C-alpha positions as CSV (number, residue, x, y, z in Angstrom):
1,M,190.8,68.1,134.5
2,I,192.1,65.8,131.8
3,V,194.7,63.1,131.8
4,R,197.7,63.2,129.4
5,K,200.8,61.2,128.9
6,T,204.2,62.9,129.1
7,T,207.0,62.2,126.7
8,F,208.4,59.7,129.2
9,G,205.0,57.8,129.3
10,N,203.9,59.0,132.7
11,T,200.2,60.1,133.1
12,V,199.6,63.5,134.6
13,R,196.4,65.5,135.2
14,C,196.1,68.9,133.7
15,Y,193.6,71.5,132.7
16,N,192.0,71.6,129.3
17,M,192.7,74.2,126.6
18,E,189.7,76.3,127.5
19,R,190.6,76.6,131.2
20,T,194.2,77.4,130.4
21,I,193.1,80.3,128.1
22,C,190.9,81.7,130.9
23,D,193.8,81.3,133.4
24,L,196.1,83.2,131.1
25,L,193.5,86.0,130.8
26,R,193.2,86.2,134.6
27,S,196.9,86.6,135.0
28,R,197.6,88.9,132.1
29,S,199.4,91.4,134.3
30,R,201.9,88.7,135.3
31,C,202.7,87.3,131.9
32,D,203.8,88.7,128.6
33,E,201.0,90.1,126.3
34,E,202.5,88.2,123.4
35,T,202.2,84.9,125.3
36,V,198.5,85.6,125.8
37,I,197.9,86.6,122.2
38,G,199.9,83.6,120.9
39,A,197.9,81.2,123.1
40,I,194.6,82.6,122.0
41,K,195.7,82.5,118.3
42,N,196.7,78.9,118.6
43,Y,193.4,78.0,120.3
44,A,191.4,79.8,117.6
45,A,193.3,77.8,114.9
46,T,192.8,74.4,116.5
47,K,190.1,72.1,115.2
48,D,189.0,70.6,118.5
49,K,188.1,73.9,120.3
50,N,185.0,74.1,122.3
51,L,183.8,77.7,122.3
52,N,180.8,77.0,124.5
53,L,183.0,75.5,127.2
54,L,185.3,78.5,126.8
55,A,182.5,80.9,127.3
56,D,181.3,79.0,130.4
57,Y,184.8,79.1,131.9
58,A,185.1,82.8,131.0
59,R,181.8,83.6,132.7
60,S,182.7,81.7,135.9
61,L,186.2,83.1,136.1
62,K,185.0,86.6,135.3
63,V,187.2,87.2,132.2
64,E,184.3,87.4,129.7
65,K,185.0,91.0,128.5
66,S,188.7,90.3,128.0
67,L,188.0,87.1,126.1
68,R,185.4,88.8,123.9
69,R,187.9,91.5,123.0
70,Y,190.5,89.0,121.9
71,M,188.2,86.6,120.2
72,E,186.4,89.4,118.2
73,V,189.7,90.2,116.5
74,L,190.6,86.6,115.8
75,L,187.3,85.0,114.7
């Protein structure tokens, strides 16, 4: 969990980028494929990504194969 400020100045707790990517991969059947691809492309393009943490989350949430398939194309 991380803490962020909203546009109105309130602080909220939320998941980090790596956990969000894995959650999207877990719920692929319930969301649009373009949403998943767009999120992974944006993550791959960001400078502050943590691929080791992403791999750890993917392993624990059992989405390693799906993540590997998407990341092989992008990286």
